[in-house]
C-alpha positions as a Markdown table, in Angstrom:
| # | Residue | x | y | z |
|---|---|---|---|---|
| 1 | Met | 21.0 | -61.8 | -26.6 |
| 2 | Lys | 24.2 | -60.0 | -25.2 |
| 3 | Lys | 22.5 | -56.6 | -25.6 |
| 4 | Ile | 19.5 | -58.1 | -23.4 |
| 5 | Val | 22.5 | -59.2 | -20.8 |
| 6 | Phe | 24.1 | -56.2 | -20.8 |
| 7 | Met | 20.9 | -54.0 | -20.3 |
| 8 | Ile | 19.7 | -55.8 | -17.6 |
| 9 | Leu | 23.2 | -55.5 | -16.5 |
| 10 | Ala | 23.2 | -51.9 | -16.7 |
| 11 | Cys | 20.0 | -51.7 | -14.9 |
| 12 | Val | 20.8 | -53.6 | -12.1 |
| 13 | Leu | 24.4 | -51.3 | -11.5 |
| 14 | Met | 22.2 | -48.1 | -11.9 |
| 15 | Ala | 19.4 | -49.6 | -9.8 |
| 16 | Ala | 22.3 | -50.0 | -7.2 |
| 17 | Thr | 24.1 | -47.1 | -7.3 |
| 18 | Ser | 20.8 | -45.5 | -6.7 |
| 19 | Cys | 20.1 | -47.0 | -3.5 |
| 20 | Arg | 23.8 | -46.3 | -2.1 |
| 21 | His | 23.2 | -43.1 | -3.1 |
| 22 | Lys | 19.8 | -42.6 | -1.4 |
| 23 | Thr | 21.6 | -44.1 | 1.7 |
| 24 | Ala | 24.4 | -41.6 | 1.4 |
| 25 | Glu | 21.7 | -38.9 | 1.2 |
| 26 | Thr | 19.6 | -40.2 | 4.2 |
| 27 | Glu | 23.2 | -40.4 | 6.5 |
| 28 | Leu | 24.0 | -37.0 | 5.3 |
| 29 | Glu | 21.0 | -35.8 | 6.5 |
| 30 | Ala | 20.7 | -37.3 | 9.7 |
| 31 | Val | 24.2 | -36.2 | 10.7 |
| 32 | Lys | 23.1 | -32.2 | 9.5 |
| 33 | Ala | 20.0 | -32.9 | 12.1 |
| 34 | Gln | 22.2 | -33.8 | 14.7 |
| 35 | Gln | 24.2 | -31.2 | 14.0 |
| 36 | Lys | 21.7 | -28.8 | 14.4 |
| 37 | Val | 20.3 | -30.3 | 17.8 |
| 38 | Glu | 24.0 | -30.2 | 19.9 |
| 39 | Glu | 24.9 | -26.8 | 18.2 |
| 40 | Gln | 21.4 | -25.4 | 19.8 |
| 41 | Asn | 22.5 | -27.6 | 23.3 |
| 42 | Lys | 25.3 | -25.6 | 22.5 |
| 43 | Met | 23.9 | -22.5 | 22.6 |
| 44 | Leu | 21.1 | -23.3 | 25.5 |
| 45 | Val | 24.4 | -23.7 | 28.0 |
| 46 | Gln | 25.6 | -20.8 | 26.7 |
| 47 | Arg | 22.5 | -18.9 | 27.5 |
| 48 | Tyr | 22.2 | -20.5 | 30.8 |
| 49 | Trp | 25.6 | -19.4 | 32.0 |
| 50 | Glu | 25.4 | -15.6 | 30.7 |
| 51 | Gly | 22.1 | -15.8 | 32.0 |
| 52 | Lys | 22.7 | -17.0 | 35.4 |
| 53 | Trp | 26.1 | -15.4 | 36.2 |
| 54 | Asn | 26.8 | -12.6 | 33.7 |
| 55 | Asp | 23.3 | -11.2 | 33.8 |
| 56 | Arg | 22.7 | -12.5 | 36.9 |
| 57 | Arg | 18.8 | -13.2 | 36.5 |
| 58 | Pro | 17.4 | -16.0 | 38.5 |
| 59 | Glu | 14.6 | -16.4 | 35.7 |
| 60 | Thr | 17.1 | -17.6 | 33.9 |
| 61 | Leu | 17.0 | -20.9 | 36.0 |
| 62 | Gly | 13.2 | -21.7 | 34.8 |
| 63 | Glu | 14.3 | -21.1 | 31.1 |
| 64 | Cys | 16.9 | -23.3 | 30.5 |
| 65 | Leu | 15.9 | -25.7 | 33.5 |
| 66 | Ser | 13.8 | -28.6 | 33.4 |
| 67 | Ala | 11.2 | -28.8 | 36.6 |
| 68 | Asp | 13.2 | -31.7 | 38.0 |
| 69 | Val | 16.8 | -30.9 | 36.8 |
| 70 | Met | 19.5 | -33.0 | 38.7 |
| 71 | Tyr | 22.6 | -31.8 | 40.1 |
| 72 | His | 25.7 | -33.7 | 40.9 |
| 73 | Gly | 28.3 | -31.8 | 41.9 |
| 74 | Thr | 32.0 | -32.4 | 44.2 |
| 75 | Ser | 30.0 | -31.8 | 47.1 |
| 76 | Met | 26.5 | -31.5 | 47.1 |
| 77 | Gln | 24.2 | -32.8 | 45.2 |
| 78 | Met | 20.6 | -31.0 | 43.8 |
| 79 | Asn | 17.0 | -32.7 | 43.2 |
| 80 | Gly | 15.0 | -30.5 | 41.3 |
| 81 | Met | 14.4 | -26.9 | 40.6 |
| 82 | Glu | 13.4 | -25.1 | 44.2 |
| 83 | Glu | 16.5 | -26.9 | 45.8 |
| 84 | Tyr | 18.2 | -25.3 | 42.7 |
| 85 | Lys | 16.9 | -22.0 | 43.1 |
| 86 | Gln | 17.6 | -22.2 | 46.8 |
| 87 | Val | 21.2 | -23.2 | 46.4 |
| 88 | Tyr | 22.1 | -20.9 | 43.3 |
| 89 | Gly | 20.4 | -17.6 | 45.7 |
| 90 | Thr | 22.9 | -18.0 | 48.7 |
| 91 | Tyr | 25.1 | -17.9 | 45.8 |
| 92 | Leu | 23.9 | -14.7 | 44.0 |
| 93 | Ala | 23.6 | -13.2 | 48.0 |
| 94 | Ala | 27.0 | -14.2 | 48.6 |
| 95 | Ile | 29.1 | -13.4 | 45.8 |
| 96 | Ser | 28.5 | -10.2 | 43.5 |
| 97 | Asp | 29.9 | -8.5 | 40.1 |
| 98 | Thr | 29.7 | -12.2 | 38.9 |
| 99 | His | 31.3 | -12.9 | 35.6 |
| 100 | Val | 31.8 | -16.0 | 33.6 |
| 101 | Glu | 33.6 | -16.1 | 30.7 |
| 102 | Ile | 33.0 | -19.5 | 28.3 |
| 103 | Asn | 36.4 | -20.9 | 27.5 |
| 104 | Lys | 34.7 | -23.9 | 25.7 |
| 105 | Leu | 31.7 | -25.2 | 24.5 |
| 106 | Met | 31.5 | -29.1 | 23.3 |
| 107 | Ala | 28.6 | -31.2 | 22.6 |
| 108 | Glu | 27.6 | -35.1 | 21.4 |
| 109 | Gly | 24.0 | -36.2 | 21.2 |
| 110 | Glu | 22.8 | -34.9 | 24.2 |
| 111 | Leu | 25.3 | -33.7 | 26.7 |
| 112 | Val | 27.5 | -30.4 | 26.1 |
| 113 | Thr | 30.5 | -30.4 | 28.3 |
| 114 | Ser | 31.5 | -27.2 | 29.3 |
| 115 | Tyr | 34.8 | -25.3 | 30.6 |
| 116 | Ile | 34.1 | -21.7 | 32.6 |
| 117 | Thr | 36.1 | -19.7 | 34.5 |
| 118 | Leu | 33.8 | -17.9 | 37.1 |
| 119 | Ser | 34.9 | -14.3 | 39.1 |
| 120 | Gly | 33.5 | -11.9 | 41.6 |
| 121 | Thr | 33.9 | -10.6 | 45.0 |
| 122 | His | 32.9 | -11.8 | 48.3 |
| 123 | Thr | 30.6 | -9.6 | 49.6 |
| 124 | Gly | 28.2 | -11.6 | 51.4 |
| 125 | Glu | 27.9 | -14.5 | 54.0 |
| 126 | Leu | 28.1 | -17.6 | 52.1 |
| 127 | Asp | 27.7 | -20.7 | 54.4 |
| 128 | Gly | 28.9 | -19.0 | 57.7 |
| 129 | Leu | 31.6 | -17.6 | 56.8 |
| 130 | Pro | 31.1 | -13.4 | 56.6 |
| 131 | Pro | 31.6 | -11.6 | 53.8 |
| 132 | Thr | 35.8 | -10.9 | 52.9 |
| 133 | Gly | 35.4 | -8.6 | 50.3 |
| 134 | Lys | 38.1 | -11.3 | 48.4 |
| 135 | Gln | 37.9 | -11.4 | 44.7 |
| 136 | Ile | 37.9 | -14.8 | 43.5 |
| 137 | Ser | 38.3 | -16.9 | 40.1 |
| 138 | Val | 37.8 | -20.9 | 39.6 |
| 139 | Ser | 37.6 | -23.0 | 36.8 |
| 140 | Val | 34.7 | -25.1 | 36.6 |
| 141 | Phe | 33.8 | -28.1 | 34.0 |
| 142 | Thr | 30.5 | -28.7 | 33.7 |
| 143 | Ile | 28.9 | -32.5 | 31.7 |
| 144 | Phe | 25.3 | -31.0 | 30.8 |
| 145 | Arg | 22.8 | -33.3 | 29.8 |
| 146 | Ile | 19.5 | -32.1 | 27.6 |
| 147 | Ala | 16.2 | -33.3 | 26.5 |
| 148 | Glu | 13.5 | -31.8 | 25.1 |
| 149 | Gly | 15.1 | -28.1 | 24.9 |
| 150 | Lys | 16.1 | -28.0 | 28.6 |
| 151 | Ile | 18.7 | -28.5 | 30.9 |
| 152 | Met | 17.8 | -32.3 | 32.7 |
| 153 | Glu | 21.1 | -32.7 | 34.4 |
| 154 | Glu | 24.5 | -31.4 | 35.6 |
| 155 | Trp | 27.9 | -32.8 | 36.5 |
| 156 | Glu | 29.8 | -30.2 | 38.0 |
| 157 | Ile | 33.6 | -30.4 | 39.4 |
| 158 | Met | 34.5 | -26.9 | 40.3 |
| 159 | Asp | 38.1 | -25.7 | 41.9 |
| 160 | Glu | 36.8 | -25.8 | 45.5 |
| 161 | Leu | 40.3 | -25.8 | 47.6 |
| 162 | Gly | 41.2 | -22.7 | 45.1 |
| 163 | Phe | 37.8 | -21.5 | 46.2 |
| 164 | Met | 38.0 | -21.2 | 49.1 |
| 165 | Thr | 42.1 | -20.4 | 49.3 |
| 166 | Gln | 41.2 | -17.6 | 47.7 |
| 167 | Leu | 38.5 | -16.5 | 50.4 |
| 168 | Gly | 41.7 | -16.8 | 52.9 |
| 169 | Leu | 40.6 | -20.4 | 54.2 |
| 170 | Glu | 43.1 | -22.6 | 55.1 |
| 171 | Leu | 43.3 | -26.3 | 54.9 |
| 172 | Gly | 44.3 | -28.2 | 58.4 |
| 173 | Met | 43.8 | -32.0 | 59.5 |
| 174 | Lys | 41.3 | -32.6 | 61.6 |
| 175 | Glu | 41.4 | -33.3 | 64.8 |
| 176 | Gln | 41.2 | -36.6 | 66.7 |
| 177 | Glu | 37.6 | -37.6 | 68.9 |
């Protein structure tokens, strides 16, 4: 009788250990799959920045952004690819020899955060400001939401005050009316 009880206990323990092992394997596979997606998302953001500013290829937008991309910046909002292309074209024409240095990329789930330094020379009109020929270098922090291999949404904070100061603009008090 003792042998039968012992055999039953041994079988129960082996089954429990086997189930725990399978659960651990399933969890490990899920973590590996998530890490793979996050690495792919970081590669997409890297390709986006380099294609957009280092290679200056407008077609990068179509390759990396969804057609209904939404942009949330500190001084503007954009909805959809066409509006995004128009604004990008304005900056591409106004700032030559652009270069982006990717300082940091971090991914968690469908979000990728980037910290970059964007530099270039102001050689074309920008929002009514004639070309100054001045060099600019600004820090940009961006959070991207990615789904189905495309950037769906972008939240961006750029050092706009530093950008304008480098162009020679001065901050002044608004006149009272």
